[in-house]
C-alpha positions as a printed Julia matrix, in Angstrom:
81×3 Matrix{Float64}:
  -3.47   28.35   20.2
  -0.94   25.45   19.44
  -1.38   23.97   15.59
  -0.82   20.49   15.59
   2.49   19.48   13.22
   1.66   17.16   10.49
   3.62   13.43   10.82
   5.73   11.79    8.2
   5.6     7.87    8.25
   6.25    4.94    6.17
   4.84    1.55    6.26
   5.97   -1.37    4.03
   6.37   -5.1     3.56
   9.61   -6.65    1.31
  10.42  -10.08    0.37
  12.67  -10.01    3.75
   9.79   -9.03    5.83
   6.77  -10.76    4.69
   5.98  -14.21    3.04
   4.9   -14.0    -0.63
   0.96  -14.64    0.48
   0.96  -11.88    2.45
   2.8    -9.5    -0.02
   0.38  -10.91   -2.71
  -2.6    -9.81   -0.43
  -0.97   -6.49   -0.1
  -0.7    -5.75   -3.59
  -2.66   -3.15   -5.16
  -4.01   -2.47   -8.57
  -3.52    1.28  -10.0
  -7.41    1.46   -9.93
  -7.53    0.29   -5.99
  -4.59    2.5    -5.34
  -6.38    5.97   -6.66
  -9.55    4.55   -4.88
  -7.89    4.49   -1.41
  -5.97    8.14   -2.3
  -9.45    9.39   -3.14
 -11.28    8.31   -0.41
  -8.32    9.05    2.18
  -8.09   12.73    0.46
 -11.98   13.18    1.15
 -11.89   12.1     4.49
  -8.7    14.3     5.1
  -6.55   11.84    6.54
  -3.7    13.06    4.57
  -2.11   15.82    3.16
   0.87   14.11    0.71
   0.97   10.4    -0.21
   3.79    8.45   -2.42
   3.26    4.46   -2.96
   6.28    2.26   -4.3
   5.2    -0.8    -5.52
   7.7    -3.41   -7.1
   7.66   -7.15   -7.61
   8.97   -7.54   -4.07
   7.98   -4.77   -2.06
   5.04   -2.37   -1.34
   5.56    0.44    0.66
   3.53    3.76    1.64
   4.95    7.07    2.78
   2.53    9.72    4.09
   2.05   12.9     5.67
  -0.81   12.89    7.99
  -2.41   16.16    9.9
  -2.84   13.74   13.21
  -1.12   11.05   14.78
  -4.59    9.24   14.78
  -4.75    9.23   10.92
  -2.0     6.63   10.58
  -4.11    4.2    11.55
  -7.06    4.98    9.14
  -4.72    5.28    6.42
  -3.06    1.99    6.95
  -6.64    0.36    7.45
  -8.45    2.13    4.22
  -5.35    1.11    2.01
  -4.14   -2.18    2.94
  -7.45   -3.67    4.58
 -10.85   -2.01    2.94
  -9.22   -1.69   -0.88
């Protein structure tokens, strides 16, 4: 049996890659971040997660158990939050 290797990925935006309107829509409060992380953990979509949020940058670093989980992680955090 071949075991799937977890995959590391990063997605983010900054003042260099997105305009202010998009960065404001992607901004998450600490409560929204906590809710997104709890939902993803309960679904088994991630094994590790780190958010980096500053005034000009939002980045999400994750380790996911399978390739298909990446889209679900991004959707859960930035669309459904």
